[in-house]
N, C-alpha and C positions, 0 to 999 in steps of 0.2 A: 433585301431582295436584289439580285443582280440587275444591272441596268438593262440587259438584254431581255429580262423577263418582266420589266416594268411596263405599264400601259404606255401607249404611244404618246399620249398627251404629257405624261410625266417625263418621258425621254426628251421631248422637245423642250420642256421647262428646264430640265437639268442642263441640256446643251446650251440654251440661251443664257442661263445663269453663268455657266463656265466661260462663255465667250465674253459676257459683260465684265466678269472679274478679270479676264485676261486683258481686255481693253483698258480697264482702270489701272492695272499694274503697269502696262506698257506706257500709259500716259504719265504715270507717276515717276517713271524712270527717265523720261525724256528731259534733257537739260533745258533750263529756262533760257529764253532768247536774250541777247544783249541789247541794251538800249541803243537807239540811233544816235549818231553823232552829226554835228553840223546844225545849221539854223533850221528852225521849223518852217514848214510851208504855209501857204495861205489857209485861212479857216475853211472847214468843210471836209466832206468826203466825196470821192468820185463815185457816181452811180452809173452802172451799165444796165440797160434794160433790154432783154431778149424776148422775142415772141417765138416760142419753141415748145415742142412736146418732148419732155425729158422726164426721167424718174430718178435722177440724182444730179446734184449740182456739179459733179465731176464732168458731166457732158458739156457744161457751159464753155469750158476752155477751148473746145474744138469749134465753136461757133464764132464767125466773124461778122455777123449781121446784127448790129445792136445800135442803140442810141446812147449817148453819153452826156452826162450833165454833172453839176456839182450841187450837193445837198448839204443841209446842216444837221440831219438826223437820220437814223436808220428806221425807215418806215416804208410801208407800201406807197408807191406813187399814186396820186389821185387819178391820173390818166391811164393807169394800167388796165388792160382788158380783164375780163372776168376769169378766164381760164387759159391754161397753157402759156405760161411765161416764166422767165427767170430773172433774177437780180443779182448783181455783184456790187457790194460796197467796199471800197478800199481807201486807205489813207493811213493816218497815224493817230494813236491815242496817247494822251499825256497822263502819266502816273505820277502823282505828287508825292506819295509816301511809299517806302518799301514795305513789302509784306505779301500775304497771300490774298489773291483776288479770285472771286468766283464770278463766272459769266454764265448767263442764261439765254437760251433762245426758246421762244414759244412760237411754233410754226405749224401751218397747214398749207402746203405739205412739208417738204424737207428743208433743212438748213444746216449750215456749218459755220463755226466761228474759229478763226485763227488769230493768235498773237505771234507776230513774226511768222515763222514757218511751222509753229507748234499748233497742232489741232487741240483745241480746248473743249469745244462743244461739238459732238457728233449727233445730229438729229436728222440725218439725211436719208429719208425713205418716204414713200407715199403713206400718209396717215392724216387723221384729223388733228385738231389743235392739240399739241403735245409740248410740254416743257421738258427740256434737258439742260443739264448744267455741267460745268467742269471748273476745276480750280488750278491756278498756276501761281508760282512765286515770282514776283517781279521786284526789281530795284526801281528807285525813282528814275524817271526819264521818259522819253517818247519811244513807242514801239509800233511797228507796222501792224495794222488791223485789217482783217479781211472777213467779211460776212457774205455768204452766198445763200440763195433761197430759190426754190422752184415751186410753182403752183401747177397742179394737174387740173382737177375739176372740182366743182361745188365751192366750198368756202375758201377764203383767202385770209391767212393770218400770219403776221410776222411782228414779233416783239422781242427786243433785246434789252437785257438788264444786267446790272452788276452789283456787287457788294465787296467791301474790303475794309482796310483800316480806316475807321472813322466814317465809313460810307454804309448807310443802310441800303437794303435791296431796292433798286429802282432803275429807271431809265438812265442811260449815260448822258450827262449834260452836253449840249452841243459845243460848249467852249473847250471841251477836252479833245475835239477833233481838229486835225490839220491835214492838208493834202500831202500825199506821198505816193510814190509809184507802187504798183501791185507787185508783191514779192512771192505770192503763192501761185503755183502752176501745177496742173494735173496732167499736162501733156507728157507723153513718154518719148524721149529722144531716141531714135533708132540707132543701133550700133553701126559704125562705119563699115563699109564692105571690106573684105580682106584685100590686102595689097599683094599683087602678083609681081612686083618689080624685082624681087630677089629670087625668082624661080625660073627654071628653064624646062622645056618639054623634051622628055626622052622616053624611049621604049625600054621595057625590061630586057635584061640580058637573057640569052637563050642558053639552055643547058646543052653541052656537047653530047651528053649521053642520050638525050631525048630531043632530037631535032624538032624545032618548032615550038618547044615548050619553055615556059619561064622557070628559072630557078626558084626553088622554095615552094612551088605549087604542090598540093597534095597529090599523092601517087594516083589516087582515083581519077584525078583530072588529067594527069600526064598520060594515063593509059587510054583516055577517051579518044576515039577517032574523030570526035567533033571538035576537039581542041586543035586549033591551027594558029598560025602566025596572025591571021586576021582577027582572031578572037582574044588575043592577049591585050589586056587593057594597058594603055600608056600610063605613066606616072609622073608626078612632079618631083624634082629633086632640087635641093638648094645649090645655088652657084657657089663656087669656092670664094 
């Protein structure tokens, strides 16, 4: 049966399935991040706590009112309020053995997990407690880690787990975390304004055969009595 003739619920299911497959394929094609170089930072992760009403962690980047501290695990702070807040955890994670690693977030509401600048787990929308996962191939070394979370109303849940070579699924041990600057940003940098330094202001030339009219204008405009010198738009031309 053609998709256009399918029940609306089936259309939504097929669309959601197609989008999910596209996201998985795009993630699989993304190159793995490179390990960090240089000495490791102090133990722990940086935690930023926001009191805000958002429905995606992407909005946290635009907020500058937060408290910041260092923690040893990814978990909900004990002093967080019940509703309307957001969290960012960032630092570095130590990968002891090369191979494929799977990361999980279980959250209520939304969450995301990045290794380097690669999105590994996308669980970022308002919902009840939901687990999502993603896999990434990593070499041995340290990698930037970023986990973001937001809470709307009712329950609050945030759990992060992993599994990989020689590692059964479970929480990430605190001794794998070291401090490192945040490398993920969702802010869009605006394009710079155009430069006018190489331009000069001139008026279009006038046609000798049609006084007051610009060359190249359509004949319908050249014959219009309302077209006069004052209505001819100026133009920019490049300086030699």
